[in-house]
C-alpha positions in Angstrom: -141.8 165.9 114.7 -144.7 163.5 114.4 -143.7 161.7 117.5 -144.3 164.7 119.5 -147.7 165.2 118.0 -148.6 161.6 118.8 -147.4 162.1 122.4 -149.5 165.2 122.8 -152.7 163.4 121.8 -151.7 160.6 124.1 -151.4 162.9 127.0 -154.8 164.6 126.2 -156.5 161.2 126.1 -154.8 160.0 129.4 -155.7 163.4 130.9 -159.4 162.7 130.3 -161.3 162.6 133.6 -162.2 159.1 134.6 -165.8 160.3 135.1 -166.3 160.6 131.4 -168.0 157.5 130.2 -166.7 157.0 126.6 -163.1 157.0 125.4 -162.4 158.9 122.2 -162.9 156.8 119.0 -160.1 155.8 116.7 -161.4 158.3 114.1 -161.5 161.1 116.8 -157.9 160.3 117.8 -156.8 160.4 114.0 -158.7 163.7 113.7 -156.7 165.2 116.5 -153.5 163.9 115.0 -154.2 165.3 111.6 -155.2 168.6 113.2 -152.0 169.0 115.2 -149.9 167.7 112.2 -151.5 170.1 109.6 -148.7 172.5 109.3 -146.2 169.7 109.2 -148.1 168.0 106.4 -148.5 171.3 104.5 -144.7 171.9 104.6 -144.0 168.3 103.7 -146.4 168.6 100.7 -145.0 172.0 99.6 -141.5 170.4 99.6 -142.7 167.8 97.0 -142.0 168.1 93.3 -144.9 167.8 90.8 -144.0 164.2 90.1 -143.8 163.3 93.9 -147.2 164.9 94.4 -148.7 162.9 91.6 -147.2 159.7 93.1 -148.5 160.5 96.5 -152.0 161.2 95.0 -151.8 157.9 93.0 -150.8 156.0 96.2 -153.6 157.6 98.2 -156.3 156.8 95.6 -155.2 153.5 94.4 -152.5 152.0 96.7 -150.4 151.5 93.7 -147.5 153.3 92.0 -146.9 153.3 88.2 -143.6 151.1 87.8 -142.4 154.0 85.7 -142.3 156.2 88.8 -140.1 153.8 90.9 -137.3 156.4 91.2 -139.8 159.1 92.4 -141.3 156.5 94.8 -137.8 155.7 96.3 -137.1 159.4 96.7 -140.3 159.7 98.7 -139.1 156.8 100.7 -135.8 158.7 101.4 -137.9 161.7 102.6 -139.9 159.2 104.8 -143.2 160.2 103.1 -143.5 156.7 101.6 -142.7 153.3 103.3 -141.8 150.4 101.1 -142.6 147.0 102.8 -142.9 145.3 100.3 -145.1 147.6 98.3 -144.9 151.4 98.6 -147.5 153.0 100.9 -147.9 156.5 102.4 -146.3 157.0 105.7 -149.5 157.0 107.8 -153.2 157.3 107.4 -153.6 161.1 108.3 -151.0 162.0 105.7 -152.8 160.0 103.2 -155.7 162.3 103.2 -153.3 165.3 102.3 -153.5 164.6 98.6 -157.2 165.2 98.6 -157.4 168.4 100.8 -154.4 170.6 99.9 -154.6 173.2 97.1 -152.9 172.0 94.0 -153.4 168.3 94.9 -156.0 167.4 92.4 
């Protein structure tokens, strides 16, 4: 699903007229991806248990997971919301912001 969203943003950027003097910034591109992925992120967030949401918030805010939450972190890895390489991290920078903007996240 997210690959399609990234492809859409790339097509938009590549479709920009050459006469435009400035290419979009990285922040603008991430904003477009986040905007297009909002529904996907809301569904992903809604599918999480309370403990999974807490781990995602903790990761977003501190980049660390309580060692007691290892099972929850691995469950999020199986759902592809968290990558482990070698430490857990949220799947991407646009999803990282979800914990601070969705209702019931804080």
